[in-house]
C-alpha positions as CSV (number, residue, x, y, z in Angstrom):
1,M,7.5,-15.9,34.8
2,K,7.0,-14.0,31.5
3,E,4.2,-11.8,33.1
4,S,6.4,-11.0,36.4
5,R,9.5,-9.7,34.2
6,I,7.1,-7.5,32.2
7,L,6.2,-5.8,35.5
8,R,9.6,-5.4,36.7
9,Y,10.6,-3.9,33.6
10,W,7.3,-1.6,33.6
11,E,8.3,-0.7,37.3
12,A,11.7,0.3,37.0
13,F,10.5,2.2,33.2
14,Q,7.9,4.5,35.9
15,K,10.9,5.0,38.1
16,V,13.3,6.2,36.1
17,S,10.7,7.9,32.9
18,G,8.6,9.4,36.0
19,V,5.7,7.9,34.1
20,T,2.7,7.3,36.2
21,G,-0.2,4.8,35.9
22,E,-1.2,1.5,35.6
23,H,-1.6,0.8,32.4
24,Y,0.7,-0.1,29.5
25,L,0.6,-1.4,26.0
26,A,3.2,-4.4,25.0
27,E,3.5,-4.9,21.0
28,Q,5.5,-6.2,18.7
29,F,7.4,-3.8,16.4
30,G,7.3,-4.2,12.7
31,Y,5.4,-7.0,10.7
32,G,6.3,-10.7,11.6
33,K,8.4,-12.7,13.7
34,Q,11.9,-11.8,12.5
35,V,11.3,-7.6,12.3
36,G,10.1,-8.1,15.6
37,D,12.9,-10.3,17.2
38,E,15.5,-7.8,15.2
39,S,14.1,-4.7,16.6
40,A,13.8,-6.2,20.2
41,E,17.3,-7.3,20.2
42,L,19.1,-3.3,19.2
43,I,16.2,-2.0,22.1
44,R,18.3,-4.9,24.1
45,I,21.3,-3.8,23.7
46,G,21.1,-0.2,23.4
47,K,21.1,0.5,19.8
48,K,17.5,1.5,19.5
49,T,15.9,4.1,21.8
50,A,13.4,5.8,20.1
51,T,10.6,4.7,17.8
52,T,7.5,7.0,16.1
53,S,3.6,6.0,16.2
54,A,1.1,8.4,14.8
55,L,-0.7,10.6,17.9
56,E,-3.9,10.0,16.2
57,L,-4.1,6.4,16.9
58,Y,-2.9,7.1,20.6
59,E,-5.8,9.7,20.6
60,K,-8.6,7.3,19.5
61,M,-7.5,5.1,22.1
62,S,-7.4,7.5,24.8
63,L,-3.9,5.8,25.7
64,N,-2.1,9.2,26.5
65,P,0.9,8.5,28.6
66,K,0.7,10.7,31.8
């Protein structure tokens, strides 16, 4: 169940964003369950619409979005 919801979300995101490829990385925001849950809720209701991360981390893992 959980995997099919994630896949549907990813496919919908690809349609609106133009991002291609099969790879995605899902991670929790922040440290700990409470911060992660609070951040997820802000995203769900549309208050949190962006986040940042160090480009160097993505370059090391070769996970640059296409």
